[in-house]
TORKELUM-701143 format. One line per field, with one value per atom (N, C-alpha, C): y, x, z; residue number from 1. Coordinates in steps of 0.2 Angstrom, whole numbers. Each point is the difference from the previous one (the first is absolute). Example, Ala and Ser with C-alpha at 12.3 -4.5 7.8 and 13.67 -1.06 7.14 Angstrom:
2
Y c(-28, 6, 6, 5, 6, 5)
X c(66, -4, 4, -2, 4, -4)
Z c(39, 0, 0, -4, 1, 3)
tormar c(1, 1, 1, 2, 2, 2)
***
This chain:
309
Y c(77, -5, -4, -7, -5, -2, 0, -2, -7, -5, -7, -3, -6, -4, -6, -1, -5, -4, -6, -4, 0, 0, 1, -7, -5, -6, -6, -6, -5, 0, -1, -1, 7, 5, 7, 3, 4, 4, 6, 2, 5, 7, 4, 7, 5, 6, 5, 1, 0, 0, 5, 5, 5, -2, 1, -1, 5, 2, 5, -5, 0, -4, 3, -4, 3, 3, 4, 3, -6, 2, -4, -3, -6, -3, 2, 0, 2, -4, -7, -4, -2, 4, -1, 5, -3, 5, 0, 5, 0, 1, -5, 0, 2, 4, 2, -5, -4, -6, 2, -2, 1, -6, -6, -6, -5, -5, -5, -6, -6, -6, -3, -4, -4, -7, -3, -7, -4, -6, -5, 1, 2, 1, 6, 5, 5, -2, -5, -3, -4, -4, -4, 4, 6, 4, 4, 2, 3, -4, -7, -4, -4, 2, -3, -8, -2, -7, -3, 4, -3, 1, 4, 1, 5, 4, 5, 7, 1, 7, 4, 7, 5, 5, 2, 5, 7, 5, 0, -3, -3, -2, 4, 3, 3, -4, -4, -4, 3, -4, 3, -1, -5, -1, -1, 3, 0, 7, 4, 7, 3, 4, 4, 8, 3, 8, 3, 7, 4, 2, 1, 1, 8, 1, 7, 2, -4, 2, -5, 2, -4, 1, -5, 0, 3, 3, 3, -4, -7, -5, -3, 2, -4, 4, -3, 3, -3, -5, -4, 2, 3, 2, 7, 3, 7, 1, 6, 3, -1, -2, -1, -6, -4, -6, -5, -4, -5, -7, -2, -7, -4, -6, -5, -3, -2, -3, -6, -6, -6, -2, -7, -3, 3, 0, 2, 8, 3, 7, 2, -5, 1, -7, 1, -6, 3, -4, 3, 3, -2, 2, -2, -4, -1, -8, -4, -7, -4, -6, -3, -1, 0, -1, 7, 5, 7, 1, -1, 2, -4, -6, -4, 1, 5, 1, -4, -3, -4, 3, 6, 4, -3, -3, -4, -5, -2, -6, 3, 6, 4, -3, -2, -2, 5, 6, 6, 5, -3, 4, 2, 6, 2, 0, -3, 1, 7, 2, 6, 1, -5, 0, -3, -2, -4, 5, 3, 4, 7, 1, 6, 2, 6, 2, -1, -3, -2, 6, -2, 5, 1, -3, 3, 7, 4, 7, 5, 6, 5, -1, -2, -1, -6, -2, -6, 1, -3, 0, -6, 0, -6, 2, -5, 1, 1, 4, 2, -6, -5, -5, -4, 0, -4, 4, 6, 4, 0, -5, -2, 5, 3, 4, -4, 3, -3, 2, -4, 2, 3, 5, 4, -4, -6, -4, -5, 1, -4, 4, -2, 5, 0, 6, 0, -2, 1, -2, -8, -3, -8, -3, 4, -3, -3, 3, -2, -8, -4, -7, -3, 3, -3, 0, 5, 1, -5, -5, -5, -7, -1, -6, -1, 6, -1, -2, 3, -1, -7, -2, -7, -5, 0, -5, 1, 6, 2, -2, 1, -1, -7, -6, -6, -2, 3, -1, 2, 5, 2, -5, 0, -4, -7, -3, -7, -2, 5, -1, -3, 2, -2, 2, -4, 1, 1, 3, 0, -6, -5, -7, -4, 2, -4, -1, -5, -1, 1, 5, 2, -1, 0, 0, 5, 3, 5, -3, 0, -3, 6, 1, 6, 6, 1, 6, 6, 2, 6, 6, 4, 6, -1, -6, -1, -4, -5, -5, 4, 5, 3, 4, 2, 4, -6, -5, -5, -3, -1, -2, 5, 6, 5, 1, -1, 0, -6, -6, -6, 0, 2, 0, 5, 6, 5, -3, -4, -2, -5, -3, -5, -7, -1, -7, -3, -7, -3, -1, 3, 2, -5, -3, -4, 3, 2, 3, -6, 0, -5, 4, -2, 3, -5, 2, -5, 3, 5, 3, 0, -4, 0, 7, 4, 6, 5, -1, 4, -2, -5, -3, 5, 3, 5, 6, 2, 6, -2, -6, -2, 0, -2, -1, 7, 5, 7, 3, -2, 3, -3, -6, -3, -7, -3, -8, -3, -5, -4, -6, -2, -6, 2, -3, 1, -7, -1, -7, 1, -4, 0, -4, 4, -4, -5, -1, -5, -6, 0, -5, -5, -5, -5, -2, -2, -2, 5, 6, 6, 1, -1, 1, -6, -6, -5, 0, 4, 1, 4, 4, 5, -3, -6, -3, 1, 3, 1, 6, 4, 5, 7, 2, 7, 2, 5, 2, 4, 4, 4, 1, -1, 2, 5, 5, 5, 0, -1, 0, 7, 3, 6, 0, -6, -1, -1, 2, -2, -6, -5, -6, -6, -5, -7, -3, -3, -2, -8, -3, -7, 0, 1, 1, -6, -6, -6, 1, 2, 0, 6, 5, 6, -2, -3, -2, -5, -5, -4, 3, 6, 4, 3, 0, 4, -5, 3, -3, -1, -4, 0, 7, 1, 6, 5, -2, 5, 3, 6, 3, 2, -2, 2, 6, 6, 6, 3, 2, 2, 8, 4, 7, 1, -5, -1, -3, 3, -2, -6, -6, -5, -2, -2, 0, -6, -6, -5, -2, -4, -2, -3, 0, -3, -7, -5, -7, -2, -2, -2, -7, -4, -7, 1, -1, 1, -3, -6, -4, 4, 4, 4, 6, 1, 5, -2, -5, -2, -3, -5, -3, 5, 5, 5, 6, 1, 6, 6, -1, 5, 4, 6, 4, 4, 2, 4, 6, 6, 6, 6, 5, 6, 6, 6, 6, 6, 5, 7, 5, 3, 6, 0, 6, 1, 7, 0, 6, 6, 6, 6, -1, -3, -1, -4, -6, -4, 3, 4, 4, 4, 4, 4, -4, -6, -4, -2, -2, -2, 6, 6, 6, 1, -1, 1, -5, -7, -5, 1, 3, 2, 5, 5, 6, -3, -4, -3, -4, -4, -5, 2, 6, 2, -4, -2, -5, 5, -2, 4, -4, 1, -3, 2, -5, 2, 3, 7, 4, 3, 2, 5, 6, 6, 6, 3, 2, 3, 7, 5, 6, -1)
X c(-17, 5, 2, 0, 2, 7, 4, 7, 1, 2, 1, 6, 1, 5, -3, 3, -3, 5, -2, 4, -3, 3, -3, 0, 4, -1, 2, -2, 1, 8, 1, 6, 4, -3, 4, 1, 4, 1, -5, -2, -5, 4, -3, 2, -6, 2, -5, -5, -6, -6, -5, -2, -5, -6, -6, -6, -5, -4, -6, -6, -3, -6, -6, -5, -7, -3, -6, -3, -3, 1, -2, -7, -2, -7, -4, -6, -5, 1, 2, 1, 7, 5, 7, 3, 6, 4, 7, 3, 8, 3, 5, 4, 7, 3, 7, 3, 5, 3, 6, -1, 6, 4, -3, 4, -3, 4, -2, 4, -3, 4, 2, 5, 2, -2, -4, -2, 2, 0, 3, -5, -6, -5, 2, 3, 3, 5, 5, 5, -4, -5, -3, -3, -3, -3, 5, 6, 5, 3, 1, 3, -5, -6, -6, 0, 1, 0, -7, -5, -7, -3, 4, -2, -6, -1, -5, 2, 6, 3, -1, -1, 0, 5, 4, 5, -2, 3, 5, -4, 4, -3, 3, -5, 2, -2, 4, -1, -3, -1, -2, -7, -2, -7, 0, 5, -1, 1, -4, 1, -4, 4, -3, 1, -6, 1, -6, 0, -6, -4, -6, -5, 1, 1, 1, -5, -4, -6, -5, -6, -6, -5, -2, -6, -6, -5, -6, -4, 0, -5, 3, 6, 4, -2, -4, -2, 3, 3, 2, 8, 3, 7, 1, 6, 1, 7, 1, 6, 5, 6, 5, 0, -5, -1, 5, 3, 5, -4, 2, -3, 5, -2, 5, -4, 4, -2, 4, -4, 4, -1, 0, 0, -6, -6, -5, -1, -2, -1, -7, -4, -7, -3, -7, -4, -7, -4, -6, -5, -1, -5, -7, -1, -7, -1, 5, -1, -2, -3, -2, 6, 6, 6, 1, 0, 1, -6, -6, -6, 0, 3, 0, 6, 4, 6, 6, 0, 6, 3, 2, 3, 6, 4, 6, -2, -6, -2, -3, -1, -3, 4, -4, 4, 3, -2, 3, 5, 1, 5, 6, 3, 6, 5, 6, 6, 3, 3, 3, 6, 3, 6, -1, -6, -2, -4, 2, -4, -1, 3, 0, 7, 1, 7, 0, 5, 0, 3, 2, 2, 8, 4, 7, 0, -3, -2, -1, -1, -2, -7, -4, -8, -2, -6, -3, -8, -3, -8, -3, -6, -4, -7, -5, -7, 0, -4, 0, -1, -4, -1, 6, 5, 6, 6, -2, 5, -2, 3, -3, 4, -4, 3, 5, 5, 5, -1, -1, -1, 6, -1, 5, 5, -1, 4, 5, -2, 4, 6, 6, 6, -1, -1, 0, 7, 5, 7, 0, -4, 1, -6, -6, -6, -1, 4, -1, -1, 5, -1, -7, -3, -6, -5, 0, -5, 1, 5, 1, 1, 6, 2, -5, -1, -4, -7, -3, -7, -1, 5, 0, 0, 3, 0, -6, -2, -5, -7, -1, -7, -2, 4, -3, -1, 3, -1, -8, -2, -7, -5, 2, -4, -1, 4, -1, 0, -2, -2, 5, 6, 5, -1, 0, -2, 6, 0, 5, 2, -5, 2, 3, 1, 3, 8, 2, 7, 2, 4, 1, 7, 2, 7, 1, 6, 2, 6, -1, 6, 4, 6, 4, 0, 6, 1, 3, -3, 2, -5, 0, -4, -7, -4, -6, -1, 5, 0, 1, 5, 1, -6, -4, -6, -6, 0, -5, 2, 6, 2, -3, 1, -2, -8, -3, -8, -2, 2, -3, 2, 6, 2, -5, -1, -5, -7, -2, -6, -2, 6, -1, 1, 2, 2, 6, 0, 7, 3, 6, 3, 6, 0, 6, 3, 6, 4, 3, -1, 4, 5, 7, 5, 5, 3, 6, 6, 0, 7, -1, 5, 0, 2, 4, 2, -6, -6, -6, -3, 2, -4, -1, 5, -1, -4, 1, -4, -7, -2, -7, -3, 4, -3, -1, 4, -1, -6, -1, -6, -7, 1, -7, -1, 5, 0, 1, -5, 1, 4, 0, 5, 3, 6, 3, 2, -2, 1, 4, 5, 4, -4, -3, -4, 3, 7, 3, 2, -2, 1, -6, 0, -5, -3, 4, -2, -4, 2, -3, -7, 0, -7, -5, 3, -4, -4, 4, -3, -6, 0, -6, -6, 0, -6, -6, -5, -7, 0, 5, 0, -3, 1, -1, -7, -3, -7, 1, 5, 1, 7, 2, 7, 0, 4, 1, 6, 1, 6, 1, 6, 2, 5, 3, 6, -2, 4, -1, 4, 0, 5, -5, 2, -3, 2, -5, 1, -2, 1, -2, -8, -4, -7, -3, 1, -3, 2, 6, 1, -3, -2, -3, -8, -2, -7, -1, 5, -1, 1, 3, 0, -6, -5, -6, -5, -3, -5, -7, -4, -7, -3, -2, -3, 5, 7, 5, 0, 4, 0, 8, 2, 6, -1, 2, -1, 6, 0, 6, -1, 4, 1, 6, 4, 7, -2, 3, -1, 5, -2, 5, 1, 6, 1, -4, -1, -3, -7, -4, -6, 1, -5, 0, -3, 4, -3, -4, -6, -4, -4, 1, -4, -7, -5, -7, 0, 3, -1, 4, 4, 4, -5, -5, -5, -6, -3, -7, -1, 4, -2, -1, 5, 0, -3, -3, -3, 5, 6, 5, -1, 3, -1, 6, 1, 5, -3, 3, -3, 5, -2, 5, -5, 4, -4, 4, -3, 4, -1, 5, 0, -7, -3, -6, -4, -6, -4, 2, -2, 1, -2, -6, -2, 4, 3, 4, 7, 2, 7, -1, -6, -1, 0, -3, 0, 7, 4, 7, 4, -1, 3, -2, -6, -2, 3, 0, 3, 8, 3, 7, 1, -4, 0, -1, -4, -2, 5, 4, 5, 7, 1, 7, 3, -3, 3, 2, 6, 3, 5, 1, 5, 7, 5, 7, 2, 2, 2, 7, 2, 6, -3, 2, -2, 6, -2, 5, -2, 4, -2, -4)
Z c(-28, -2, 6, -2, 5, -1, 4, -1, 3, -4, 2, -2, 1, -3, -4, -6, -4, -4, -2, -4, -7, -5, -7, -3, 2, -3, 6, -2, 6, 2, 6, 4, -1, -2, -1, 7, 1, 6, 0, 6, 1, -1, -3, -2, 2, 1, 1, -6, 2, -5, 2, -4, 2, -5, 3, -4, 2, -4, 1, 1, 6, 1, -3, -1, -3, 6, -1, 5, 5, 6, 6, -1, 0, 0, 6, -1, 6, 6, -1, 6, 2, -3, 1, 5, 2, 5, -3, 2, -2, 7, 0, 7, -1, 4, 0, 4, -4, 3, 5, 6, 5, 0, 0, 0, -5, -2, -5, 1, 2, 0, -6, 0, -6, 1, -5, 0, -5, 0, -5, -6, 1, -6, -4, 3, -4, -5, 3, -5, -5, 2, -5, -6, 2, -5, -4, 3, -3, -6, 2, -4, -5, 1, -4, 1, 6, 1, -1, 1, -1, -7, -4, -7, -1, 5, 0, 1, 0, 2, -6, 1, -5, 1, -5, 2, -3, 3, 6, 6, 4, 7, 5, 4, 7, 5, 4, 5, 6, 5, 7, 2, 4, 2, 8, 3, 8, 2, -2, 1, 6, 4, 5, -1, 0, -1, 2, -2, 2, -6, 2, -6, -2, -6, -2, -5, -3, -4, 0, 0, 1, -6, -3, -5, 3, -4, 3, 4, -2, 3, 6, 2, 6, 6, 5, 6, 6, 0, 6, 2, -5, 2, 0, 3, 0, -2, -3, -2, 6, -1, 5, 4, -1, 4, -2, 5, -2, -2, -6, -3, -2, -2, -3, -6, -5, -6, -2, -1, -1, -7, -1, -7, -4, 2, -4, 1, -6, 0, -2, -2, -2, -1, 1, -2, -2, -4, -3, 5, 6, 5, -2, -5, -2, 0, -1, -1, 6, 0, 6, 5, -2, 5, 3, -3, 3, 4, -2, 4, 6, 1, 6, 4, -2, 4, -1, -6, -2, -6, 1, -6, -3, 4, -2, -5, 0, -5, -6, -1, -6, -6, -5, -6, -4, 1, -4, 5, 6, 4, -3, 1, -3, 5, -2, 4, 0, 5, 0, -5, -2, -4, -7, -1, -7, -4, -5, -4, 4, 5, 4, 2, 2, 3, 7, 3, 7, 4, 6, 5, 1, -4, 0, -4, 4, -3, 6, -2, 5, 2, -5, 1, -4, 3, -3, 1, -5, 0, 1, 2, 1, 1, 0, 2, 7, 3, 7, 5, -3, 5, 2, -5, 1, 4, 1, 4, 8, 3, 7, 5, 5, 5, 5, 1, 5, 7, 5, 7, 2, 5, 3, 3, 3, 3, -4, -7, -5, -3, 1, -3, -7, -3, -7, -4, 3, -3, 0, 3, 0, -3, -1, -2, -7, -4, -7, -2, 3, -2, 3, 5, 2, -5, -5, -5, -6, 1, -5, 3, 3, 3, 7, 3, 6, -1, -4, -2, -3, -4, -3, 5, 6, 5, 5, 1, 5, -3, -6, -3, 1, -2, 1, 8, 4, 7, 2, -3, 0, -4, -6, -5, 2, 3, 1, 8, 4, 6, 5, -1, 5, 7, 5, 7, 4, 6, 5, 2, 0, 3, -5, -6, -6, 1, -2, -2, -7, -1, -7, -2, -7, -2, -5, 0, -5, -4, -7, -4, -3, 2, -3, 5, 2, 5, -3, -6, -3, 0, -5, 0, 2, -3, 2, 7, 0, 6, 7, 0, 6, 3, -5, 2, 2, -3, 2, 7, 2, 6, 6, -2, 5, 1, -6, 0, 4, -2, 3, 8, 1, 8, 3, -2, 3, 0, -5, -1, 6, 3, 5, -2, -6, -2, 3, -1, 2, -7, -1, -7, -1, -5, -2, -7, 0, -5, -4, -7, -4, -4, 1, -4, -2, -5, -3, 3, 4, 2, 8, 3, 7, 3, -4, 2, 2, -2, 1, 6, 4, 5, 6, 2, 6, -3, -6, -2, -1, -2, -1, 7, 5, 7, 3, -2, 2, -3, -6, -3, 2, 4, 2, -1, -3, -1, 7, 1, 6, -1, -6, -3, -6, -2, -6, -3, -6, -3, -6, -1, -6, -5, -6, -4, -4, 0, -3, 4, 7, 4, 0, -3, -1, 7, 5, 6, 4, 0, 3, -3, -7, -3, 1, 1, 2, 7, 4, 7, 0, -5, -1, -3, -2, -3, 4, -4, 3, 5, 1, 5, -1, -7, -1, -3, 2, -2, -7, 0, -6, -1, -7, -2, -5, 0, -5, -3, -7, -3, -3, 2, -3, -5, -2, -4, -7, -5, -7, -2, 4, -1, 0, -4, 1, 6, 3, 7, 1, 5, 2, 1, -5, 1, 4, -2, 4, 8, 2, 7, 3, -4, 3, 1, -5, 0, 6, 1, 5, 7, 1, 6, 2, -5, 2, 4, 5, 4, -4, 2, -3, -1, -6, -2, -1, 0, -1, -7, -1, -6, -1, -6, -3, -5, 2, -4, -3, -6, -3, -2, 1, -2, -4, 0, -4, -7, -5, -7, -1, 2, -1, -8, -2, -7, -4, 4, -4, 3, -3, 3, 6, 5, 6, -1, 1, -1, 6, -1, 6, -1, 4, 0, 4, -4, 3, 7, 1, 6, 6, -2, 5, 3, -4, 3, 2, -3, 1, 7, 3, 6, 6, 0, 6, -2, -6, -3, 0, -2, -1, -7, 0, -6, -2, -6, -2, -4, 2, -3, -1, -3, -1, 0, 0, 1, -3, -2, -2, 5, 3, 4, 4, 0, 4, -2, 2, -1, 4, -2, 4, 7, 1, 7, 4, -3, 3, 2, -5, 1, 6, 1, 6, 6, 0, 6, 2, -5, 1, 3, -2, 3, 7, 1, 7, 5, -3, 4, 1, -5, 1, 5, 0, 5, 7, 1, 6, 3, -4, 2, -1, -3, -2, -5, -5, -5, -6, -2, -6, -4, -6, -4, 3, -2, 1, -6, 0, -5, 0, -6, 0, -4, 2, -3, -4, -6, -4, -3, -1, -3, -7)
tormar c(1, 1, 1, 2, 2, 2, 3, 3, 3, 4, 4, 4, 5, 5, 5, 6, 6, 6, 7, 7, 7, 8, 8, 8, 9, 9, 9, 10, 10, 10, 11, 11, 11, 12, 12, 12, 13, 13, 13, 14, 14, 14, 15, 15, 15, 16, 16, 16, 17, 17, 17, 18, 18, 18, 19, 19, 19, 20, 20, 20, 21, 21, 21, 22, 22, 22, 23, 23, 23, 24, 24, 24, 25, 25, 25, 26, 26, 26, 27, 27, 27, 28, 28, 28, 29, 29, 29, 30, 30, 30, 31, 31, 31, 32, 32, 32, 33, 33, 33, 34, 34, 34, 35, 35, 35, 36, 36, 36, 37, 37, 37, 38, 38, 38, 39, 39, 39, 40, 40, 40, 41, 41, 41, 42, 42, 42, 43, 43, 43, 44, 44, 44, 45, 45, 45, 46, 46, 46, 47, 47, 47, 48, 48, 48, 49, 49, 49, 50, 50, 50, 51, 51, 51, 52, 52, 52, 53, 53, 53, 54, 54, 54, 55, 55, 55, 56, 56, 56, 57, 57, 57, 58, 58, 58, 59, 59, 59, 60, 60, 60, 61, 61, 61, 62, 62, 62, 63, 63, 63, 64, 64, 64, 65, 65, 65, 66, 66, 66, 67, 67, 67, 68, 68, 68, 69, 69, 69, 70, 70, 70, 71, 71, 71, 72, 72, 72, 73, 73, 73, 74, 74, 74, 75, 75, 75, 76, 76, 76, 77, 77, 77, 78, 78, 78, 79, 79, 79, 80, 80, 80, 81, 81, 81, 82, 82, 82, 83, 83, 83, 84, 84, 84, 85, 85, 85, 86, 86, 86, 87, 87, 87, 88, 88, 88, 89, 89, 89, 90, 90, 90, 91, 91, 91, 92, 92, 92, 93, 93, 93, 94, 94, 94, 95, 95, 95, 96, 96, 96, 97, 97, 97, 98, 98, 98, 99, 99, 99, 100, 100, 100, 101, 101, 101, 102, 102, 102, 103, 103, 103, 104, 104, 104, 105, 105, 105, 106, 106, 106, 107, 107, 107, 108, 108, 108, 109, 109, 109, 110, 110, 110, 111, 111, 111, 112, 112, 112, 113, 113, 113, 114, 114, 114, 115, 115, 115, 116, 116, 116, 117, 117, 117, 118, 118, 118, 119, 119, 119, 120, 120, 120, 121, 121, 121, 122, 122, 122, 123, 123, 123, 124, 124, 124, 125, 125, 125, 126, 126, 126, 127, 127, 127, 128, 128, 128, 129, 129, 129, 130, 130, 130, 131, 131, 131, 132, 132, 132, 133, 133, 133, 134, 134, 134, 135, 135, 135, 136, 136, 136, 137, 137, 137, 138, 138, 138, 139, 139, 139, 140, 140, 140, 141, 141, 141, 142, 142, 142, 143, 143, 143, 144, 144, 144, 145, 145, 145, 146, 146, 146, 147, 147, 147, 148, 148, 148, 149, 149, 149, 150, 150, 150, 151, 151, 151, 152, 152, 152, 153, 153, 153, 154, 154, 154, 155, 155, 155, 156, 156, 156, 157, 157, 157, 158, 158, 158, 159, 159, 159, 160, 160, 160, 161, 161, 161, 162, 162, 162, 163, 163, 163, 164, 164, 164, 165, 165, 165, 166, 166, 166, 167, 167, 167, 168, 168, 168, 169, 169, 169, 170, 170, 170, 171, 171, 171, 172, 172, 172, 173, 173, 173, 174, 174, 174, 175, 175, 175, 176, 176, 176, 177, 177, 177, 178, 178, 178, 179, 179, 179, 180, 180, 180, 181, 181, 181, 182, 182, 182, 183, 183, 183, 184, 184, 184, 185, 185, 185, 186, 186, 186, 187, 187, 187, 188, 188, 188, 189, 189, 189, 190, 190, 190, 191, 191, 191, 192, 192, 192, 193, 193, 193, 194, 194, 194, 195, 195, 195, 196, 196, 196, 197, 197, 197, 198, 198, 198, 199, 199, 199, 200, 200, 200, 201, 201, 201, 202, 202, 202, 203, 203, 203, 204, 204, 204, 205, 205, 205, 206, 206, 206, 207, 207, 207, 208, 208, 208, 209, 209, 209, 210, 210, 210, 211, 211, 211, 212, 212, 212, 213, 213, 213, 214, 214, 214, 215, 215, 215, 216, 216, 216, 217, 217, 217, 218, 218, 218, 219, 219, 219, 220, 220, 220, 221, 221, 221, 222, 222, 222, 223, 223, 223, 224, 224, 224, 225, 225, 225, 226, 226, 226, 227, 227, 227, 228, 228, 228, 229, 229, 229, 230, 230, 230, 231, 231, 231, 232, 232, 232, 233, 233, 233, 234, 234, 234, 235, 235, 235, 236, 236, 236, 237, 237, 237, 238, 238, 238, 239, 239, 239, 240, 240, 240, 241, 241, 241, 242, 242, 242, 243, 243, 243, 244, 244, 244, 245, 245, 245, 246, 246, 246, 247, 247, 247, 248, 248, 248, 249, 249, 249, 250, 250, 250, 251, 251, 251, 252, 252, 252, 253, 253, 253, 254, 254, 254, 255, 255, 255, 256, 256, 256, 257, 257, 257, 258, 258, 258, 259, 259, 259, 260, 260, 260, 261, 261, 261, 262, 262, 262, 263, 263, 263, 264, 264, 264, 265, 265, 265, 266, 266, 266, 267, 267, 267, 268, 268, 268, 269, 269, 269, 270, 270, 270, 271, 271, 271, 272, 272, 272, 273, 273, 273, 274, 274, 274, 275, 275, 275, 276, 276, 276, 277, 277, 277, 278, 278, 278, 279, 279, 279, 280, 280, 280, 281, 281, 281, 282, 282, 282, 283, 283, 283, 284, 284, 284, 285, 285, 285, 286, 286, 286, 287, 287, 287, 288, 288, 288, 289, 289, 289, 290, 290, 290, 291, 291, 291, 292, 292, 292, 293, 293, 293, 294, 294, 294, 295, 295, 295, 296, 296, 296, 297, 297, 297, 298, 298, 298, 299, 299, 299, 300, 300, 300, 301, 301, 301, 302, 302, 302, 303, 303, 303, 304, 304, 304, 305, 305, 305, 306, 306, 306, 307, 307, 307, 308, 308, 308, 309, 309, 309)
***
């Protein structure tokens, strides 16, 4: 029996919910949950904001715990090992994307809290490939958000070849943005933080920003024209897209991991002459998650967290 917390309908409160899981699949693992982060995506699924929730919903997809059961085909994990589980709990392992190491792009990848019961529970299950071992130097009480917000901003740094010599921008100094600042600072980049709140200026610098720009300051934005090789947007807000595209250097990229509410308006001539581009990406593969965790262990990178019973 697994003891969890579930909502039975959209916007309902979480209440204790027990369920009997099916027999453990040959390639599955069961994880005893020690810590689990709370992400805005949990709220979106709880409230059915995306129209694809199935109830009862057990949220929780930033889980850290120990392996308590292994399917007979699992060879690379051990009982008692500390692992993390993020947004994805399974992928097909046979499609071209999975076979090329891009499991996060699998068309049939299963989210941990969509059509499955998540980690607001004493135990959670997943395909063994998505249970990523936690390095000893990474604090398990803080690591949960790395498996969602962390990998979301770390993945494009690798995917798009961001270099230590690049000048980069981070839009939004929240859950994702405060990790992006740390990653890019330790990557060796010259980092500009964009924020609409001047109160975050000193905190952004402490997290690794070399410069802090108020994104609502038109004059400051104009001074950045042609300067930045890579800009990552972590916000879910509509922005001054022409000003951001203008801030890109030749061959620069504006990348969004924030789900902005309205379409992004783009003039072709804002992109063509300097070969600029706009892109987006979802989280990352198990191998990329492992690389991120090693990077965090090496550089002492961690989310800012509060811990509750």
